[in-house]
C-alpha positions in Angstrom: -10.4 108.1 85.0 -9.4 110.6 82.3 -9.6 107.9 79.6 -13.2 107.0 80.6 -14.1 110.6 80.6 -12.7 111.1 77.2 -14.6 108.0 75.9 -17.8 109.3 77.3 -17.3 112.7 75.8 -16.6 111.1 72.4 -19.7 109.0 72.6 -21.8 112.0 73.4 -20.3 113.9 70.5 -21.0 111.0 68.1 -24.6 110.8 69.3 -25.0 114.5 68.6 -23.4 114.1 65.2 -25.5 111.1 64.2 -28.7 112.8 65.3 -27.7 115.9 63.2 -26.9 113.8 60.1 -30.2 111.8 60.4 -32.2 114.9 60.7 -30.5 116.9 58.0 -30.5 114.0 55.5 -34.2 113.6 55.9 -34.9 117.4 55.6 -32.7 117.8 52.5 -34.1 114.7 50.8 -37.7 115.7 51.1 -37.5 119.0 49.1 -34.9 117.6 46.7 -37.2 114.7 45.8 -40.0 117.2 45.2 -37.8 119.3 43.0 -36.6 116.3 41.0 -40.2 115.0 40.6 -41.6 118.4 39.5 -38.7 118.9 37.0 -39.2 115.5 35.4 -43.0 116.1 34.9 -42.4 119.6 33.5 -39.9 118.2 31.0 -42.4 115.7 29.6 -43.8 116.9 26.2 -47.4 116.2 27.0 -47.5 118.2 30.2 -50.2 120.9 29.9 -49.7 124.6 30.8 -51.8 124.5 33.9 -49.8 121.6 35.3 -46.5 123.4 34.4 -47.6 126.5 36.2 -48.6 124.6 39.3 -45.4 122.6 39.4 -43.3 125.7 38.8 -44.9 127.1 42.0 -43.9 124.0 43.8 -40.4 124.2 42.5 -40.0 127.7 43.8 -41.5 126.7 47.2 -39.3 123.7 47.7 -36.2 125.5 46.4 -36.8 128.5 48.8 -37.4 126.1 51.7 -34.1 124.3 51.0 -32.2 127.5 50.6 -33.6 128.9 53.9 -32.8 125.7 55.8 -29.2 125.6 54.6 -28.8 129.3 55.4 -30.1 128.6 59.0 -27.7 125.7 59.4 -24.8 127.8 58.3 -25.8 130.7 60.6 -26.3 128.5 63.6 -23.0 126.8 63.0 -21.2 130.1 62.8 -23.0 131.4 65.9 -22.0 128.4 68.0 -18.4 128.7 66.7 -18.3 132.3 67.7 -17.8 133.5 64.1 -20.8 135.8 64.1 -20.6 138.9 66.2 -23.0 141.7 67.0 -22.5 144.5 64.5 -24.7 147.4 65.6 -25.5 150.5 63.6 -27.9 153.4 63.6 -31.2 152.6 61.9 -34.9 153.7 61.7 -37.0 151.1 63.5 -40.2 152.0 61.6 -38.5 151.6 58.2 -37.0 148.2 59.2 -40.4 146.8 60.4 -42.2 148.2 57.4 -39.8 146.2 55.2 -40.2 143.0 57.3 -44.0 143.4 57.2 -44.3 143.9 53.4 -41.8 141.1 52.6 -43.8 138.5 54.7 -47.1 139.9 53.5 -46.1 139.1 49.9 -45.5 135.5 51.0 -49.0 135.2 52.4 -50.5 136.7 49.2 -48.7 134.2 47.0 -49.6 131.1 49.1 -52.9 129.7 47.9 -53.5 127.9 51.2 -53.1 131.1 53.3 -54.4 133.8 50.9 -57.8 135.2 52.0 -57.8 133.1 55.1 -55.3 135.0 57.3 -55.4 138.6 58.3 -51.8 139.8 58.7 -51.1 143.2 60.0 -48.4 145.4 61.5 -49.1 147.3 64.7 -46.6 150.2 64.8 -46.6 151.7 68.3 -43.5 153.9 67.7 -45.4 157.1 67.0 -45.4 159.3 64.0 -41.8 160.6 64.1 -38.9 158.3 62.9 -37.3 156.4 65.8 -33.6 155.8 65.4 -31.8 153.3 67.6 -28.3 151.7 67.8 -28.5 147.9 67.4 -27.8 145.1 64.9 -30.7 145.5 62.5 -29.6 142.4 60.4 -29.9 140.1 63.4 -33.2 141.7 64.5 -34.6 141.2 61.0 -33.6 137.5 61.0 -35.2 136.9 64.4 -38.5 138.6 63.5 -38.7 136.9 60.1 -38.3 133.5 61.8 -41.1 134.3 64.3 -43.4 135.6 61.6 -42.7 132.6 59.4 -43.7 130.2 62.2 -46.8 132.2 63.1 -48.0 132.0 59.4 -47.1 128.4 59.1 -49.1 127.2 62.0 -52.2 129.5 61.4 -54.8 128.3 58.9 -57.5 130.8 59.7 -57.7 134.0 61.7 -54.9 136.5 62.2 -51.2 137.1 62.6 -50.1 140.4 64.2 -46.6 141.9 64.3 -46.4 144.5 67.0 -43.3 146.8 67.6 -42.7 149.4 70.3 -39.9 151.0 72.2 -40.2 151.1 76.0 -38.0 152.2 78.9 -36.1 149.3 80.4 -37.4 147.9 83.6 -33.9 147.0 84.8 -33.8 143.4 83.6 -31.8 144.0 80.5 -29.6 146.8 81.9 -30.3 149.2 79.1 -32.0 152.6 78.8 -34.5 151.4 76.2 -35.8 148.1 75.0 -37.1 147.2 71.5 -40.1 145.0 72.2 -41.5 142.9 69.4 -44.5 140.7 69.7 -45.7 138.2 67.1 -49.2 136.8 67.9 -51.3 134.3 66.0 -54.6 132.4 66.3 -53.0 129.2 65.1 -52.7 125.7 66.5 -50.7 126.6 69.6 -47.8 124.6 71.1 -48.6 121.1 72.6 -47.7 120.7 76.2 -45.1 117.9 75.5 -43.0 120.2 73.3 -42.7 123.3 75.4 -39.5 122.2 77.3 -37.6 121.7 74.0 -39.2 124.3 71.8 -36.0 126.3 71.3 -33.8 123.3 70.6 -32.2 122.5 67.3 -34.2 120.2 65.0 -37.2 120.2 67.4 -40.2 119.9 65.1 -43.5 120.2 66.9 -46.7 118.7 65.5 -49.7 120.6 67.0 -51.8 118.5 64.6 -50.6 114.9 64.5 -52.5 114.3 61.2 -50.4 116.9 59.4 -46.7 117.2 58.4 -45.4 120.8 58.5 -42.5 122.2 56.5 -39.3 123.1 58.4 -36.2 121.6 59.9 -36.8 122.8 63.5 -34.1 125.5 63.3 -36.0 128.8 63.3 -36.7 129.1 67.1 -33.2 127.8 67.9 -31.9 130.6 65.8 -34.1 133.2 67.5 -33.0 132.0 71.0 -29.3 132.0 70.1 -29.5 135.5 68.5 -31.4 136.9 71.5 -28.6 135.7 73.8 -26.0 137.3 71.5 -27.8 140.6 71.7 -28.2 140.3 75.5 -32.0 140.2 75.0 -34.7 137.6 75.7 -37.4 135.7 73.9 -40.5 134.3 75.7 -43.9 133.0 74.7 -47.4 132.1 76.0 -49.6 129.6 74.2 -52.8 127.8 74.3 -53.4 124.7 72.1 -56.1 125.4 69.5 -56.1 129.1 70.2 -52.6 130.4 69.2 -49.4 131.7 70.5 -47.7 135.0 71.4 -43.9 135.3 71.1 -42.2 138.3 72.6 -38.7 139.6 71.8 -37.0 142.1 74.1 -33.7 143.6 72.8 -31.7 146.3 74.6 -31.1 149.3 72.3 -29.6 152.8 72.5 -32.1 155.4 71.3 -31.2 158.6 69.5 
């Protein structure tokens, strides 16, 4: 009986490993092929300046995509191995979200497919005075960036709104205060068939079957795992063709 159980366990592990390798090999090859192709064309002596400029932008795009994907894989691996711990500190919530907003706003401004078509704004509901809390600002920043990246990626026209506020805990998170972050968009929404697995690793949803979207399907898995680490929660509501709203709730100590 023990031998059969071990064999079954090994088979399950092999299936997981094979699925991981199949996914990651495809996701790495795609940007690498683009980088190699752009580099070869740029190196040709008869390539004009406009083409060089355009291909240089593609090189940056695919290089950043590859770097972000590898970073996410490493972070998830460390999380699941217990190598990443919560490291709270005192920080100004308003300052952190201003940084997140301006960083992601610059990405929209430099993307020719999004620039001028998406209204992206920060709704700061913290009040005029600085709000200091005790929490892990690095992890919070990574979670919010992942949600904003997704919202921008799946929105062609309309708006993306980042909303932040501090509220008293209703008792569900066992904390005095809760940092509540909402990322809403008017994008493609989440198809019904993908909602049960949306937070799984390498789960790439295709709201529009005619299009291929960048990403390895790790962003939301990272958000969910980090939310659990911080004793928080992540939830969403969505409507196909009209957009999605993701909400993070993280327990914090307020100063």
